[in-house]
C-alpha atoms as an extended CHARMM CRD file, in Angstrom:
* protein
*
        70  EXT
         1         1  MET       CA             22.5570000000      -34.2160000000       34.6130000000  PROA      1               0.0000000000
         2         2  LEU       CA             22.9760000000      -34.1900000000       38.3730000000  PROA      2               0.0000000000
         3         3  SER       CA             26.3830000000      -33.6370000000       39.9230000000  PROA      3               0.0000000000
         4         4  GLN       CA             28.0890000000      -36.5040000000       41.7100000000  PROA      4               0.0000000000
         5         5  GLU       CA             27.6360000000      -34.5540000000       44.9530000000  PROA      5               0.0000000000
         6         6  THR       CA             23.8660000000      -34.2860000000       44.4530000000  PROA      6               0.0000000000
         7         7  LEU       CA             23.5730000000      -37.9740000000       43.5450000000  PROA      7               0.0000000000
         8         8  GLU       CA             25.4330000000      -38.9500000000       46.7240000000  PROA      8               0.0000000000
         9         9  ALA       CA             23.1530000000      -36.7130000000       48.7930000000  PROA      9               0.0000000000
        10        10  TYR       CA             20.0810000000      -38.4130000000       47.2830000000  PROA      10              0.0000000000
        11        11  ARG       CA             21.5510000000      -41.8520000000       47.9740000000  PROA      11              0.0000000000
        12        12  ARG       CA             21.9740000000      -40.9690000000       51.6560000000  PROA      12              0.0000000000
        13        13  MET       CA             18.3010000000      -39.9440000000       51.9560000000  PROA      13              0.0000000000
        14        14  THR       CA             15.6200000000      -42.2490000000       53.2220000000  PROA      14              0.0000000000
        15        15  PRO       CA             12.8620000000      -43.2680000000       50.7900000000  PROA      15              0.0000000000
        16        16  GLY       CA             10.5220000000      -40.9750000000       52.7430000000  PROA      16              0.0000000000
        17        17  GLN       CA             12.7990000000      -37.9870000000       52.2490000000  PROA      17              0.0000000000
        18        18  ARG       CA             13.0670000000      -38.6490000000       48.5050000000  PROA      18              0.0000000000
        19        19  LEU       CA              9.2990000000      -39.0420000000       48.2860000000  PROA      19              0.0000000000
        20        20  LYS       CA              8.7850000000      -35.7260000000       50.0660000000  PROA      20              0.0000000000
        21        21  ILE       CA             11.0230000000      -33.9540000000       47.5200000000  PROA      21              0.0000000000
        22        22  THR       CA              9.1550000000      -35.6410000000       44.6690000000  PROA      22              0.0000000000
        23        23  VAL       CA              5.7370000000      -34.5890000000       45.9810000000  PROA      23              0.0000000000
        24        24  GLU       CA              6.9510000000      -31.0130000000       46.5020000000  PROA      24              0.0000000000
        25        25  MET       CA              8.2620000000      -30.8700000000       42.9370000000  PROA      25              0.0000000000
        26        26  ILE       CA              4.9540000000      -32.1830000000       41.5860000000  PROA      26              0.0000000000
        27        27  ARG       CA              2.9980000000      -29.5640000000       43.5570000000  PROA      27              0.0000000000
        28        28  GLU       CA              5.2640000000      -26.7480000000       42.3960000000  PROA      28              0.0000000000
        29        29  ASN       CA              5.2410000000      -27.7430000000       38.7190000000  PROA      29              0.0000000000
        30        30  THR       CA              1.6200000000      -28.8040000000       38.1890000000  PROA      30              0.0000000000
        31        31  PRO       CA              0.3270000000      -25.2550000000       37.5450000000  PROA      31              0.0000000000
        32        32  TYR       CA              2.8950000000      -24.8440000000       34.7620000000  PROA      32              0.0000000000
        33        33  LEU       CA              1.9700000000      -28.1890000000       33.1910000000  PROA      33              0.0000000000
        34        34  LEU       CA             -1.6840000000      -27.1500000000       33.0580000000  PROA      34              0.0000000000
        35        35  ARG       CA             -1.0780000000      -23.6270000000       31.7350000000  PROA      35              0.0000000000
        36        36  GLY       CA             -2.1080000000      -22.9090000000       28.1550000000  PROA      36              0.0000000000
        37        37  SER       CA             -4.7680000000      -24.0140000000       25.7180000000  PROA      37              0.0000000000
        38        38  PRO       CA             -6.1370000000      -27.5670000000       25.9100000000  PROA      38              0.0000000000
        39        39  GLU       CA             -4.1180000000      -28.4360000000       22.7940000000  PROA      39              0.0000000000
        40        40  VAL       CA             -0.8720000000      -27.1990000000       24.3540000000  PROA      40              0.0000000000
        41        41  VAL       CA             -1.5540000000      -29.0930000000       27.5750000000  PROA      41              0.0000000000
        42        42  ALA       CA             -2.3950000000      -32.2740000000       25.6260000000  PROA      42              0.0000000000
        43        43  ARG       CA              0.8580000000      -31.9880000000       23.6320000000  PROA      43              0.0000000000
        44        44  ARG       CA              2.8180000000      -31.4310000000       26.8300000000  PROA      44              0.0000000000
        45        45  PHE       CA              1.3800000000      -34.5660000000       28.4590000000  PROA      45              0.0000000000
        46        46  GLU       CA              1.8410000000      -36.6020000000       25.2790000000  PROA      46              0.0000000000
        47        47  ARG       CA              5.5300000000      -35.6380000000       25.2940000000  PROA      47              0.0000000000
        48        48  LEU       CA              5.8040000000      -36.6950000000       28.9470000000  PROA      48              0.0000000000
        49        49  ARG       CA              4.2120000000      -40.0600000000       28.0760000000  PROA      49              0.0000000000
        50        50  GLN       CA              6.6610000000      -40.5360000000       25.1870000000  PROA      50              0.0000000000
        51        51  GLU       CA              9.6400000000      -39.7810000000       27.4070000000  PROA      51              0.0000000000
        52        52  ASN       CA              8.3480000000      -42.1540000000       30.0860000000  PROA      52              0.0000000000
        53        53  ASP       CA              7.7610000000      -44.9120000000       27.5390000000  PROA      53              0.0000000000
        54        54  ALA       CA             11.3020000000      -44.4740000000       26.1940000000  PROA      54              0.0000000000
        55        55  ARG       CA             12.7460000000      -44.7280000000       29.7370000000  PROA      55              0.0000000000
        56        56  ASN       CA             10.7100000000      -47.8750000000       30.3870000000  PROA      56              0.0000000000
        57        57  VAL       CA             11.9390000000      -49.4850000000       27.1590000000  PROA      57              0.0000000000
        58        58  ASN       CA             15.5330000000      -48.6810000000       28.0970000000  PROA      58              0.0000000000
        59        59  MET       CA             15.1210000000      -50.1670000000       31.5840000000  PROA      59              0.0000000000
        60        60  LEU       CA             13.4160000000      -53.3050000000       30.3080000000  PROA      60              0.0000000000
        61        61  THR       CA             16.0810000000      -53.7600000000       27.6410000000  PROA      61              0.0000000000
        62        62  ALA       CA             18.8300000000      -53.4750000000       30.2610000000  PROA      62              0.0000000000
        63        63  ILE       CA             17.0310000000      -55.9510000000       32.5350000000  PROA      63              0.0000000000
        64        64  ALA       CA             16.5680000000      -58.3980000000       29.6540000000  PROA      64              0.0000000000
        65        65  ARG       CA             20.2970000000      -58.1380000000       28.8370000000  PROA      65              0.0000000000
        66        66  THR       CA             21.2550000000      -59.0700000000       32.3930000000  PROA      66              0.0000000000
        67        67  LYS       CA             18.9410000000      -62.0870000000       32.3680000000  PROA      67              0.0000000000
        68        68  THR       CA             20.3880000000      -63.4920000000       29.1110000000  PROA      68              0.0000000000
        69        69  LYS       CA             24.0080000000      -63.3730000000       30.3370000000  PROA      69              0.0000000000
        70        70  PRO       CA             25.2960000000      -66.5950000000       31.9380000000  PROA      70              0.0000000000
Protein backbone atom coordinates (compact mmCIF):
# COMPACT_ATOMS: atom_id res chain seq x y z
CA MET A 1 0.00 0.00 0.00
CA LEU A 2 1.24 3.48 -0.82
CA SER A 3 1.78 6.02 1.93
CA GLN A 4 -0.53 9.01 2.17
CA GLU A 5 2.45 11.20 1.23
CA THR A 6 3.08 9.23 -1.98
CA LEU A 7 -0.62 9.28 -2.91
CA GLU A 8 -0.72 13.06 -2.49
CA ALA A 9 2.39 13.43 -4.65
CA TYR A 10 0.75 11.35 -7.40
CA ARG A 11 -2.43 13.43 -7.18
CA ARG A 12 -0.42 16.62 -7.75
CA MET A 13 1.17 15.20 -10.92
CA THR A 14 -0.15 15.89 -14.37
CA PRO A 15 -1.52 12.94 -16.37
CA GLY A 16 1.62 13.17 -18.53
CA GLN A 17 3.89 12.82 -15.52
CA ARG A 18 1.97 9.79 -14.25
CA LEU A 19 2.08 8.25 -17.71
CA LYS A 20 5.84 8.75 -17.89
CA ILE A 21 6.30 6.90 -14.57
CA THR A 22 4.04 4.10 -15.80
CA VAL A 23 5.96 3.67 -19.06
CA GLU A 24 9.28 3.66 -17.19
CA MET A 25 8.02 0.97 -14.82
CA ILE A 26 6.82 -1.15 -17.74
CA ARG A 27 10.21 -0.85 -19.47
CA GLU A 28 12.10 -1.74 -16.30
CA ASN A 29 9.94 -4.74 -15.41
CA THR A 30 9.30 -6.33 -18.81
CA PRO A 31 12.57 -8.33 -18.86
CA TYR A 32 11.63 -9.91 -15.52
CA LEU A 33 8.13 -10.78 -16.73
CA LEU A 34 9.58 -12.58 -19.75
CA ARG A 35 12.32 -14.43 -17.86
CA GLY A 36 11.93 -18.19 -17.46
CA SER A 37 10.46 -21.08 -19.39
CA PRO A 38 7.43 -20.51 -21.62
CA GLU A 39 5.27 -22.26 -19.01
CA VAL A 40 6.47 -19.95 -16.23
CA VAL A 41 5.90 -16.87 -18.38
CA ALA A 42 2.41 -18.09 -19.35
CA ARG A 43 1.52 -18.67 -15.67
CA ARG A 44 2.84 -15.23 -14.76
CA PHE A 45 0.69 -13.52 -17.41
CA GLU A 46 -2.35 -15.62 -16.50
CA ARG A 47 -1.99 -14.44 -12.90
CA LEU A 48 -1.77 -10.83 -14.09
CA ARG A 49 -4.96 -11.33 -16.14
CA GLN A 50 -6.74 -12.82 -13.10
CA GLU A 51 -5.73 -9.90 -10.90
CA ASN A 52 -6.84 -7.41 -13.56
CA ASP A 53 -10.18 -9.17 -13.99
CA ALA A 54 -10.74 -9.11 -10.22
CA ARG A 55 -9.99 -5.35 -10.11
CA ASN A 56 -12.40 -4.73 -12.99
CA VAL A 57 -15.17 -6.69 -11.25
CA ASN A 58 -14.63 -4.69 -8.07
CA MET A 59 -14.77 -1.37 -9.95
CA LEU A 60 -17.87 -2.34 -11.91
CA THR A 61 -19.58 -3.55 -8.75
CA ALA A 62 -18.83 -0.25 -7.01
CA ILE A 63 -20.10 1.72 -10.02
CA ALA A 64 -23.28 -0.37 -10.15
CA ARG A 65 -23.86 0.28 -6.43
CA THR A 66 -23.66 4.04 -6.94
CA LYS A 67 -26.14 3.91 -9.82
CA THR A 68 -28.76 1.96 -7.82
CA LYS A 69 -28.76 4.41 -4.89
CA PRO A 70 -31.40 7.16 -5.07
